[in-house]
N, C-alpha and C positions, 0 to 999 in steps of 0.2 A: 232808578232804579238802586237799590240801597248795594251798596260794597262794591261797585263795581269801578270805581276811580282810583282803585290802585288794586297791588295784588297780582300774584302771576295769574294767567291762564291756561287752562288744561285744554289740549286737543289729545283725542281719540283720532289714534289711525295717523300712522308714517307712511303713507304712500303721497301721490304726487300735491295732490289735495291739502290733504295734513303740512303735510312740509312744506308750503307754499304761502301756505296761512302763519306758519310759525316762522318763517324767516320776514314775511309782511312787518309782524308784530315786533320782531325780534328788531329789525330795524329802526322800528318806531323807539326803541327804549323797553317795549313794554316785556316783561320776563314769562317766558313758557315752558310748559312741561307737558311732553309731549309723548305719550303712552301708545304701545308699539306692540302686539302680541305675539307678531313673527321676530325668529332673528336677524331678520336684517331691514331695513325700510324699503320703502316702494311698492308696497300694497299687490295689486294686480297688476304689476310693471316693476320685475325686479330680478334681483339674482337668486338665483336655485341654488344647489349642491347637490350632483348626485354622482356612486362610484366614484368619488373622490374628484370629482370637475366640476366647473361653474357654469352654469347657463344661464342666458335667460328664461324667463317663463312664456317669453312670445318677443318675436322678433318686430318690437315696433319700428315704425317709421315716422319720422318729423318732417316738415314743410318749413320754408320762407316765412311763412304766415305767422305762424305758432310765437306773435312777437311776446310776450306776456314770459313764453315758458323761458325762451332764449335769453330776454331780459334779468331775469332770476339766474338764469343758469348764469349770467356773467357778474352777477353780484355776489353770486359765494361762489366764483373763482372758477367754474371750471374751464378748462380751455379752449379755444377753439378748434384746437385739432382732436378734440374730443368727439368730432361731428364732419363726418364726410360731407361737403358739401357740391351735389350736382346739378344743374341744368335739366330743368323737370324731361327727363325720357322713360319713354315707356319700349321697353325693347321685348319684344317676345322669341324664344328657341325656335319657333318656327312661325312667319307668318305676318307680323306686322311689327311696323318700327315707327314712334316719333319722338320729333326732340323740338322743345320752345327755342323759337328762335330769342337772342336776347336783345329783346325790342321791348317796349312800353306795351301793356293791357288796351286792345287786347291784337297787336300787331306780332307781339311773340308766339302767341296760340296759330295764329292766321296762315302766321310763314309757315309754323310747322305743321299746322295742316295741310298743307296744298302740298308738301314737300314727304307727307308721309305715305310710307309701302303698305301695301296689304288692305287697302281698302278702296274702292270704287271712288272716281273724284267727284260723283253726283253726291255720294254719302258724304264727304269728307264740307264740301260746301253745304252739306244741310246741316252739318254739326255747326258751321260759324251761324248760322241763320238760327239754330236753337240756340245758342249764347247771346246772341241779338235782341232776340225777342225776350228770354232771361234778364239781361240787362234792361230791356223797358220794362219791365214788370217787377225791378227793384230786386231780383232775386228772393221773392218772394209770391208765394200763391195766397187768395181769400181763403182758400179751402186746402188744407192737407191734404197730400193722397199718396200714393207709393210713388216707386224710383221708376217701375215698371210701365204703372199707367202713365207715365207724366213724359215716358221718352216714345212709348206709343204714339202719344197724343200729339208728338213733334217727328216721327218717324223716324227715331233715333235706334229703334230698338233693332236694326242690320246689323250687320258687320261693326259697324261706328260703336254701337251698343255694345254686342260681344269683346271686341279688343278695348274701349275708352272709357266708356260712361258706366258701365256694369261693372268694370276691375276696380275703377274708382272709388263707387259706393262702395261697395265688400271694402275696401284696403280701409275707408273712412270712416265708415254707420257700421263694421263688422257685421254688415246683417245679410240677407237675400233682396236683390233689387225689390221683388215682389212684394215684399212688409216691408222694406226702408223707406224712413219717414221724407217727402222731395223736399221739404224745405229747410231739413236741415242739410240733407246733400246740396243743396242750393245755397245755403250760408257757406259749406265749404267750395264750392266754386265762385263764388262772391270774393273769396279772400284771397284764393290763389290763382286759379287761371286770371279772373280780372280785377287781380289785387297789383301793388306796386312792383318794379323791379326786383330780383328774388324773393318773390312772395310765394313762387312756385315751385323752388329750389326744392330736391328732396336732399333730408337731412337722413345720411346712414349714421347711424350712432357707429362709437369704434371701441367704445369701452361697453360692460353690461349695464343696465338700466339701473341699477342701485349707484354704479359710479355715477354715473348721469347727471342726475341729480340729488335725490335723497341725501346720498354718503355724506356729499360736499355740504349741505343744505345744513343737515344735521351737528357739523363741524362748526358751520357758519352762527345757527342756534346757542349753542354752547359756547360760542368764543365771545356773546353775547349777554353770558349770563342763564343763559338757559340749560333744561337739558331734557333728554332724550332719551327715555328707559325702552328697551326693547327689552323681549319676552315677558310683556307685562301685559297682560289682555284684560278688559275689561269688561266685566259680565254686565253689567248694569251702572247706573250714574249716581247712587244713593251715597255711596264716599265720597266720589269728586265733588258731587253736586253739595256735600257737605263742608268742604275743601277748600274751593274753587266758585269765585260765585259767576265765571266765566267760564262756558265749556263750548268747545267747539268738536261736533262728532261729524267726523272725517272717516267714515266706512261706508262700504258694499251698503245697499239698501235692503238685502236681507238681513242684515246684522241691524237696524234697526230695532225689529222685531223680540230680541233680545235687551239691547241696551236699551230703547228710546220703545218700549210698544205702544207708545200714543202716538208717534210719527209712523208707524209703520204702514205700508200696502203694499198690494200686489205687483210683484215685477218677474217677467222671465229675464233670462240671461242665452246670451249668444257666447260658445266657446271660440278660443282660439287654439289649434294646434301646430306647435311647431316641432319636427322633423329632423333632428341633425341627425345626418349620413354623416360619416367618416372616409375619408376615400385616404388613399396614399397621396403625401406632401407635394408630388407634385400635378395633381389634379386643381386647373384654375379655369372658372369659368370668362368667360371675354368681357363681361362685366361683372362691379360688384352686385347686380340687382337684375332677373331676368326673369320675365314671365311665362308662363305654361296656360295653356286653354284646352285641353282633350283629357283633362283625368281630374282629378282630387286637387293636387298642388295647383294653385295659385301665383305665388312667387317664388323665385331661390335667389339666395343671401350667400353670396362667397365671403366666411369668415376670414379665407385668408387674405382677401383685400381689406375687408374693416377692421380688422385685429390683431393679424397673422396667426391667426390658427389654421395653416395651411393643411390643405384638403378639408376642411370642415364645413360642409354645405348646407345651410337650413333650410329646409321645405314649409311655408310657410298654406295652410290650410284656417281660412276664418270663417264664422257663420257654421250652422248646423247644416247636416250633409250624411251622405249615405258614410261617410268613413269612419262615422262615431259608433257604426256597427263594425269596426275593426277591434283584432285584440292591436295592441299597439307593434307586436313582433308583426304581424299580417300588414299592419299600414306601414311602415318603416319598408319592409318587402315593395309593397305598392308605390310608395315614392320614389325608391331606387331604380324601381322600371321604367316608370316615365320618363325618371330622369335622362335614364338611359334609351329609350327610346327618341326623344326630342335630341341629344349627345349620340350620335354612333361612335364606336370604340370607348365608352367613358367603362372603364372597371369596374368592377364590384366594392360594394362599400367592406371596410375592415368591419365596422360597428356602428352602430344608430342608438339614438336615445332618443324619446319621443316625449313631451313635456306635453300636457293637456291641460291648460286652462280654462274646466267648465262655466267656470263664470266673469268671463273676462271682461264681458261689458252689457249692462241695463240692453234690453233690446229696443232701439231707435225708431219706433213704432210712429205714427200716426197718432197724436193724439195719447201719449205716453205721457206720465205724470211727472212733472217740473216742479218740486218741493220748491218751497218759497227759503232763502237763506237764514230768516227770523222765523223760525215757526212761534206757535203763540205761546211757550213755555219762554219766563223768564230768564234773563242769562244763557238761552241756551242759543246755539247756532248751527246749519249744517254747513256741508262741503263735501264735497263730490263730481265726476263729471257728470251724472245725472242727473244735477240741479242747474244745468248750463239752463237759460231761459230759448237756447236757440242754436247751440252747436252739438254736433253728434258727441258719443262720451267718447274723446279723444285724448289725453296726456294735457293741450292746450286748454280743454274743460275743464279738466281738474284744476288746473293751475289758476286758471280766473276764477271758479267757485273757490277758492282758496283764498284767492285776494280778495273776494267780495264779502266771505265771512269775516277777516282781519278788520277790514274798513267798517263792515257795521261793529264790531267790539270795539274799534277806537270811537264812533261817533256815540256808542254808550257811553263809554266811558268820561267821552267829553261832557256828555249830557249830565252825569251822574256829579262831575267836579261843580258844573254851570250852580 
C-alpha cells in the first residue's frame, strides 16, 4: 500500500467508535485528524443542549463487562467517580426484585434468583436451567433466531421472561424480543451473568455522555499531536482521500450512502426516547434506577442520585412502540402518569423535555449485515457498533470496532514500511 507508512490518518466521525480509533492510534504515536459534523463529540451517544440546559440524547447504561471502553476511559483520564458502580440489581416499582450476590459466576446469579421476589420458585429454578443449557452451548446457537422464540423453547416466557429476560434484551439490544437476535443476546449473557466478578455490575454515568469518554478522548488525541475538527461535516471522501492515505469511516450505516456509496447497505433503526421530567428538588427515588412494566416507560433514572440534578427523573423507552405516535407533550404527560401511578403521592412535574433519538441503533436482528473492518477499498476502514461480529450495538461494540480499525491501520502501515 503506497504512502500508508507515514502521515496522519483521517477519521470521519467523533462518536465512541471514531474516538476509540483515534485514541488507539494516538497512543501508538500515529497522528490523527478527526472530522465531526456536530458541535460536540459522541455521535449517537452525546450531550445535547436545549432550552439552555444540557441533556443526554439517551440514558445509556454500562456494565462491568465493557472492558475495552473502561480501559480506554482510564487511558484518557476519566476518573472512576464518573460512573456509579452497583451490583446487578433489577428492581421494579411494582412486583419484582433481583440482586445478584457477590459470588463468582454462576453462584451470584443462582443466589440472586433463589432470593428474588415476584416470580414463582419454579420459574426461578427454570431460569437457572436455562443458563446452564446456554453455558453448555457456549452461549451460541448454530442457527440464529429471535430472543422470543429462544425463551419460548426453554419455557422462559412467563413472569421470569417478563421481568428478567425481555427487559435485559431490550436494554442491551434496543429492540423487541420478537425481532432481536438471540445470538447477540447470548453474547451479552455470556460476558455479564456468566462473566468474572464485577462483569454484571451496573455502571451508571454520573456525567453526560460526551464527557464520559469522547471529550477526554479528544483532549488525549490533541495532547498527542492530533486534531479534532468539530462542525466539520464530510459529505464525500474525495477531498480526504486526496490528502490522507488512510481513512477510517466511523459513522452510522445510513450515512455511508452519501459518504461511501459503494459500501452502503439497507438498514433499519430502533429508537430511544428519553423523557426528562423535572419534579420539585425534594423528589427522590429509592434507587438510582428502577423498572416499570405496565406502560410505555421501561426504566427510570434519578438524575439527583447520579449527577446532582435534584428532582430530574429520566424515563427511558427503548425500541419501536406505540409511544412514537404521541406528540412529545402527550408522551411526557403519559410518562408522568405512569410514574405517578407507581409512586402514590408523587407531585406533578414542573416541566419536561423529550429527547427522541430516532436512529439510536441499527436493528439487531438475526442475519443483520455485519460489514468488515477492511472493505475492498485500498486505505479505507470501517468502524461502528454495527460492524461488531457478535455484539449488539452497544457503546462497547462501538469501542471494539474502533480498536479493530486502528489495529488494521497499524498493520497496513507496518506492511508498507517492510
